[in-house]
C-alpha positions in Angstrom: -11.6 -3.1 22.5 -15.0 -3.5 20.4 -14.7 -0.5 19.2 -11.1 -0.8 17.8 -12.7 -4.2 16.0 -15.6 -1.9 14.8 -13.3 0.5 13.5 -10.8 -2.1 11.5 -14.2 -3.5 9.9 -15.1 0.0 8.3 -11.9 0.7 7.8 -11.5 -2.4 6.0 -15.0 -1.8 4.1 -13.6 1.3 3.3 -10.3 -0.5 2.0 -12.5 -3.0 0.2 -14.3 -0.5 -1.7 -11.6 1.5 -3.2 -9.8 -2.0 -4.5 -13.4 -2.4 -5.9 -12.9 0.5 -7.8 -9.8 0.2 -8.8 -10.2 -3.1 -10.2 -13.2 -2.0 -12.3 -13.7 1.8 -12.9 -12.1 3.3 -15.8 -13.4 7.2 -15.7 -15.4 6.2 -18.9 -19.2 5.9 -19.9 -21.1 2.9 -18.2 -24.2 1.2 -19.0 -25.9 3.4 -16.2 -23.3 6.2 -15.6 -22.0 8.4 -18.0 -18.2 9.5 -18.0 -18.9 12.9 -15.9 -19.9 10.6 -12.9 -17.5 7.9 -13.2 -14.9 10.3 -13.1 -16.1 12.5 -9.9 -16.8 9.6 -8.3 -13.1 7.8 -8.9 -11.5 11.2 -8.2 -13.4 11.1 -4.9 -12.5 7.6 -3.8 -9.0 8.0 -4.6 -8.6 11.3 -2.6 -10.4 9.9 0.4 -8.6 6.9 0.6 -5.3 8.3 -0.1 -5.7 11.0 3.0 -7.0 8.1 5.3 -5.1 4.9 4.2 -1.9 6.2 3.1 0.1 3.0 3.5 -2.9 0.8 2.1 -3.5 3.1 -1.0 0.4 2.7 -2.3 -0.2 -1.1 -1.8 -3.0 -1.5 -4.1 -0.2 -1.0 -6.9 0.3 -4.8 -5.9 -3.4 -5.8 -6.4 -4.3 -7.3 -9.9 -5.9 -3.0 -10.1 -6.4 -1.3 -14.1 -3.3 0.2 -15.3 -5.7 3.5 -15.1 -5.8 3.9 -12.1 -2.2 2.2 -11.2 -1.3 5.6 -12.9 -3.6 7.5 -11.0 -1.9 6.1 -7.8 1.3 6.6 -8.6 1.1 10.3 -9.8 -1.0 11.0 -6.5 1.7 9.4 -4.2 4.1 11.9 -6.1 2.0 14.7 -5.9 1.8 14.5 -2.1 5.1 13.4 -0.9 4.9 15.7 1.9 2.2 14.4 3.9 4.4 10.7 3.8 6.8 9.6 6.4 10.4 8.7 5.8 9.3 4.6 6.0 6.1 5.3 3.9 8.1 7.0 0.6 10.5 4.1 1.0 8.3 1.7 0.9 6.1 3.6 -1.7 9.9 4.2 -4.1 9.4 0.5 -4.4 5.9 -0.2 -4.7 6.0 2.2 -7.4 8.9 1.0 -9.9 7.8 -2.6 -9.7 4.8 -1.2 -10.9 5.9 1.1 -13.8 8.1 -1.5 -14.8 5.0 -3.6 -15.8 2.8 -0.8 -17.2 2.5 0.1 -20.5 5.2 2.8 -22.0 2.9 4.9 -23.6 0.8 5.3 -20.1 4.3 5.6 -18.3 5.1 9.0 -20.6 1.6 10.5 -20.2 1.8 9.8 -16.3 5.2 11.5 -16.5 3.9 14.1 -18.5 1.2 14.9 -16.4 3.5 15.2 -13.2 5.6 17.6 -15.7 2.5 20.0 -15.8 1.6 20.0 -12.3 5.1 20.6 -11.5 6.0 17.8 -9.5 9.9 17.8 -10.3 11.3 16.7 -7.1 14.4 14.8 -6.7 12.6 11.7 -5.6 10.1 12.2 -8.7 13.1 12.6 -11.2 14.9 9.3 -9.7 11.9 7.3 -10.2 11.9 8.3 -13.9 15.5 8.4 -14.6 15.4 4.7 -13.2 12.6 4.0 -15.4 14.3 5.1 -18.2 17.4 3.6 -18.0 15.5 0.0 -17.5 14.2 0.5 -21.1 15.5 -1.8 -23.6 16.2 0.6 -26.7 15.8 4.2 -26.4 16.1 4.9 -30.2 12.9 2.4 -30.1 11.5 5.2 -27.4 13.1 8.1 -29.2 10.8 7.1 -32.1 7.4 5.6 -31.2 7.1 7.9 -28.2 9.8 11.4 -29.3 7.1 13.7 -27.6 6.8 11.4 -24.1 10.8 10.7 -24.1 11.5 15.1 -25.0 9.2 15.7 -22.2 10.7 13.4 -19.4 14.3 14.5 -20.7 13.7 18.1 -20.5 11.6 17.6 -17.1 14.2 15.6 -14.9 17.0 17.1 -16.7 18.3 13.7 -17.4 21.4 13.1 -19.8 21.5 11.6 -22.9 23.7 10.5 -25.7 24.9 13.3 -28.9 23.3 10.9 -31.2 19.6 10.5 -29.4 20.3 14.1 -28.3 20.5 15.7 -31.7 17.4 13.4 -33.0 15.4 14.8 -30.3 16.1 18.1 -29.9 18.0 19.3 -33.2 16.3 16.7 -35.7 18.5 18.6 -38.8 21.9 18.6 -37.8 23.0 15.0 -38.4 22.5 14.0 -42.2 22.5 10.2 -40.9 22.4 8.4 -38.0 24.2 5.1 -36.6 20.7 3.5 -34.8 19.0 1.8 -37.1 15.1 3.5 -36.3 16.5 6.8 -36.1 17.9 6.5 -39.4 14.8 4.9 -40.5 13.1 7.7 -39.7 15.3 10.2 -41.1 15.0 8.5 -44.5 11.0 7.5 -43.9 10.5 11.6 -44.9 11.2 10.6 -48.1 11.7 6.7 -48.8 8.6 4.6 -48.6 11.1 1.2 -48.2 11.8 2.9 -44.6 8.4 2.8 -42.9 8.5 -0.7 -43.0 11.5 -0.2 -40.6 9.7 1.6 -37.9 7.5 0.4 -35.6 3.5 -0.1 -36.9 2.0 3.6 -35.1 5.2 5.3 -36.5 4.7 3.6 -39.9 1.2 4.5 -40.5 1.3 8.2 -40.9 4.2 7.7 -42.9 2.0 5.5 -45.0 -0.1 7.8 -45.3 1.3 10.6 -46.0 3.2 8.9 -49.2 -0.5 7.6 -49.9 0.7 4.0 -49.9 -3.0 1.8 -50.3 -3.9 0.2 -47.0 -3.7 -3.3 -48.0 -0.5 -3.2 -49.2 1.0 -1.7 -45.9 -0.4 -3.8 -43.7 1.0 -6.4 -45.3 4.4 -4.9 -45.7 4.5 -4.0 -42.3 2.8 -7.1 -40.3 7.0 -8.3 -39.3 6.6 -5.4 -37.2 2.9 -5.4 -35.7 2.2 -6.7 -32.0 -0.6 -8.9 -31.5 -2.7 -6.3 -30.2 -1.8 -4.0 -33.6 -3.1 -7.4 -35.8 -5.9 -8.0 -33.9 -7.0 -4.1 -34.4 -6.7 -4.1 -37.9 -7.7 -7.5 -38.5 -10.9 -6.0 -40.6 -8.9 -3.9 -42.8 -5.9 -6.4 -43.6 -8.4 -9.4 -43.8 -6.5 -11.4 -41.3 -7.3 -13.5 -38.6 -5.5 -12.9 -35.3 -3.8 -15.6 -33.3 -6.3 -17.3 -31.1 -3.3 -19.3 -29.9 -1.8 -17.1 -27.8 -4.4 -14.2 -26.8 -5.3 -13.9 -23.3 -8.6 -14.9 -22.1 -10.9 -11.8 -22.2 -9.6 -10.7 -25.3 -10.1 -13.6 -26.9 -13.4 -13.8 -25.5 -14.0 -9.8 -26.9 -12.8 -10.7 -30.2 -15.5 -13.8 -30.2 -18.0 -11.9 -29.7 -17.4 -9.5 -32.1 -18.3 -12.0 -34.5 -21.3 -12.7 -35.9 -23.4 -15.2 -34.5 -22.9 -17.0 -37.9 -19.2 -17.3 -37.7 -19.3 -18.3 -34.3 -21.0 -21.0 -35.5 -19.4 -22.0 -38.3 -15.7 -22.0 -36.1 -17.7 -23.8 -33.4 -14.7 -26.4 -32.9 -11.9 -23.7 -33.4 -13.1 -21.1 -31.3 -14.2 -23.3 -28.4 -11.0 -25.0 -28.2 -9.1 -21.3 -28.4 -10.9 -20.3 -25.3 -10.5 -23.5 -23.3 -6.5 -23.2 -24.1 -6.3 -19.7 -22.8 -8.2 -20.8 -19.4 -6.3 -23.8 -18.9 -3.1 -21.2 -19.2 -5.1 -19.1 -16.5 -5.9 -21.4 -14.5 -2.3 -22.9 -14.4 -1.7 -25.4 -11.0 -5.7 -24.7 -9.7 -7.0 -26.6 -12.4 -9.8 -29.6 -11.5 -9.0 -28.3 -7.6 -12.4 -26.4 -6.9 -14.6 -29.0 -6.5 -18.2 -28.4 -8.0 -18.9 -25.5 -9.1 -22.0 -23.7 -10.2 -22.0 -20.1 -11.8 -24.7 -17.5 -12.9 -23.9 -15.5 -15.4 -25.2 -12.0 -16.6 -25.7 -11.9 -20.6 -28.9 -9.3 -19.6 -29.1 -6.6 -22.3 -26.6 -4.4 -20.0 -24.0 -6.4 -20.5 -23.4 -4.6 -23.7 -21.5 -2.3 -21.5 -21.4 1.0 -23.5 -20.4 2.9 -26.8 -17.0 2.7 -25.1 -16.7 -0.7 -23.3 -18.1 -2.8 -25.6 -19.7 -5.8 -24.7 -17.1 -6.1 -21.9 -19.3 -6.9 -19.5 -19.9 -9.9 -21.6 -16.8 -10.8 -22.8 -15.6 -11.1 -18.7 -18.6 -13.3 -18.2 -17.7 -15.8 -21.4 -14.0 -15.9 -19.7 -15.2 -16.5 -16.4 -17.5 -19.3 -17.7 -14.5 -20.7 -19.4 -11.7 -20.3 -16.8 -14.3 -21.9 -14.0 -14.9 -24.7 -15.9 -11.8 -25.0 -16.2 -10.5 -24.9 -12.2 -13.8 -27.1 -11.5 -13.9 -30.6 -10.7 -17.7 -30.7 -12.0 -19.3 -27.9 -13.1 -22.6 -26.3 -14.1 -23.2 -22.7 -16.2 -26.7 -20.9 -15.7 -27.2 -17.9 -18.1 -29.6 -15.3 -17.4 -30.9 -15.8 -20.3 -31.6 -19.2 -20.2 -29.2 -20.0 -23.0 -26.7 -23.2 -23.1 -24.3 -22.5 -25.7 -21.6 -20.2 -24.5 -20.4 -19.4 -28.1 -23.8 -17.9 -28.8 -24.4 -15.3 -26.1 -25.4 -12.2 -26.8 -26.6 -9.3 -24.7 -30.2 -9.5 -24.3 -33.6 -9.2 -22.4 -33.7 -8.5 -18.9 -31.6 -9.8 -15.6 -33.6 -12.9 -13.7 -30.8 -13.2 -11.4 -33.0 -14.5 -8.5 -34.4 -17.2 -10.7 -30.9 -18.4 -11.5 -29.1 -18.2 -8.5 -32.2 -20.7 -7.3 -31.4 -23.1 -10.3 -27.4 -22.9 -9.2 -28.4 -23.6 -5.2 -30.3 -26.5 -6.7 -27.0 -27.9 -8.0 -25.8 -28.4 -4.2 -22.2 -26.7 -5.3 -19.1 -26.8 -3.0 -18.5 -22.7 -5.0 -21.3 -20.5 -6.3 -20.0 -17.6 -8.8 -22.3 -15.1 -9.8 -20.6 -12.9 -12.4 -23.4 -9.8 -13.3 -23.2 -5.9 -13.1 -25.9 -6.7 -9.7 -28.8 -4.9 -11.3 -31.7 -7.4 -10.5 -34.7 -7.0 -12.3 -36.9 -9.4 -13.2 -38.1 -9.4 -10.2 -36.2 -6.5 -8.5 -34.4 -7.7 -5.5 -35.3 -11.5 -5.5 -31.2 -13.2 -5.6 -30.9 -10.7 -2.7 -33.7 -12.0 -0.7 -32.8 -15.6 -2.2 -29.5 -15.1 -1.2 -30.1 -13.8 2.4 -32.5 -16.7 3.4 -30.2 -19.2 1.7 -27.6 -17.9 4.3 -28.9 -16.9 7.7 -32.0 -20.3 7.6 -30.5 -22.9 4.9 -27.0 -22.5 5.0 -25.6 -21.0 8.0 -22.9 -23.1 8.3 -21.7 -21.9 5.0 -21.5 -25.3 3.2 -21.6 -23.8 -0.2 -19.2 -20.6 -0.6 -20.7 -17.7 -2.4 -19.2 -14.8 -4.2 -20.1 -12.4 -6.4 -17.9 -10.4 -8.9 -19.2 -7.4 -10.8 -17.6 -6.1 -14.3 -19.1 -2.8 -13.4 -18.2 0.5 -11.2 -21.3 2.2 -10.1 -20.7 5.6 -9.7 -23.9 6.9 -7.9 -22.6 3.8 -4.5 -18.7 4.2 -5.2 -18.6 1.0 -5.0 -19.8 -2.3 -7.2 -23.3 -2.5 -6.8 -23.9 -5.6 -4.6 -26.6 -8.1 -4.6 -27.2 -8.8 -0.5 -25.2 -7.6 2.4 -24.2 -11.4 3.6 -22.2 -12.3 0.2 -18.7 -10.8 -0.3 -18.2 -8.8 -3.8 -15.5 -7.7 -5.7 -14.7 -6.0 -9.1 -13.6 -7.7 -11.3 -12.1 -6.7 -15.1 -10.4 -9.4 -16.4 -11.2 -12.8 -15.9 -8.3 -14.2 -15.7 -8.2 -12.3 -12.5 -10.7 -14.9 -11.0 -8.8 -17.1 -9.0 -7.3 -13.9 -6.8 -10.6 -11.9 -6.4 -12.2 -14.6 -5.2 -9.5 -14.5 -2.2 -9.5 -11.3 -1.8 -13.5 -10.9 -1.6 -13.7 -13.2 1.6 -12.8 -9.9 3.2 -16.1 -8.5 1.8 -17.7 -10.5 4.4 -17.3 -8.5 7.6 -15.7 -11.4 9.4 -12.3 -9.7 9.3 -10.7 -6.5 9.5 -8.4 -3.8 8.8 -5.3 -6.5 10.3 -5.8 -9.5 8.3 -6.3 -7.5 5.2 -3.6 -5.4 5.7 -1.4 -8.8 6.1 -3.1 -10.0 2.6 -1.6 -6.7 1.2 1.7 -6.9 2.8 1.7 -10.6 1.2 1.0 -9.1 -1.9 3.6 -6.7 -2.0 6.1 -8.9 -1.3 5.7 -11.2 -4.0 5.3 -8.1 -6.8 8.8 -6.8 -4.7 10.6 -10.2 -4.5 9.4 -10.6 -8.5 10.6 -7.3 -9.2 14.1 -8.3 -7.6 14.3 -11.5 -9.5 14.5 -9.2 -12.7 10.6 -9.6 -13.5 10.3 -6.3 -15.5 
């Protein structure tokens, strides 16, 4: 029995290691490792967990993993359908459909093209593709915005399309006009400037360049067709500001950090209020329920991230600060730099995590939350030793709950970097996911095994499928 319990603990550790990677890793360059090492490490983890824990691998689709890994899990499950039992295929099919419904459409089309390139074209895959396309609200919109992706999946899955849509995709010169507004606007945009403003932004942008429309004029006239994210990406060239009131917390934190310090100071009240409002939305019914909370937040130089994930770790820390402030009854923040104004944080200096952990523990909190990449270097290892002594000698009864949330995947360790063996650690990509990740971090303490973790995954799977069954797409 003891051997079985030990085996369960090892299995739980393996699964949590994968979940941490699936939350944080995207195969892109990080501060301490290049893209190739990230991709190689992530590929190994996917293969290892799929082969050894296939049911849990599929259940990860119900967790708050990032889109990159969700699409990769779907691809691997469909590529290796022959390894699954009939019951596994049934559950996997429902999970895949539910996750595809919330993935960005461009990522789904890219996934389907990858499956076609790998010659995965069995009946199960075609059914999933057919059902997903049937759920799309406007096939004409997809034909214009994702034309190559839609053509690829229609060919691959042998799907029927209407005469007009079929002509647009495969016989574009056959019709002199189309009934569908998007299709006809695309046809007219080749020679009529006014038609480009009837198209989705990404398509219209190409036609504007072809017609040599001044950038400022184009952005002004296409604005009603732009999504919130497109407005944010083009705000500098358009000299406009995004709508802070509707931005998600982490994206808002990224925007704040992109501003020069002088502009942050000038707009202090506006930015502070927007961050607090986004945090309250993310906290929902849990606002004010966490009691006394202290946080150690990493704004050291490595929180810059990399050229492709610029300031992402610092944005997660800033978003977590705002969310913890909303969740807590009373709250104290400790930035590694010693700064006291969260709106003015910037990547700088070393990571004196040990000293900040000591400061935070002096607050006698009910919860201590550490948001850091785990590179404790001033001096090295002090944070781990402080936490070890605290847990084993000063607080063996666990009066203070400690959790470490790490926004950076460590390719060499196949996991997020940990501060101390006895401190639960979970990967985090978006600050909004903090409450759920604190919950799953309990399994990383080594006191629960695979059955408890499996029960948690089953609950999350049930919630995802229940939402889909009620029509949440």
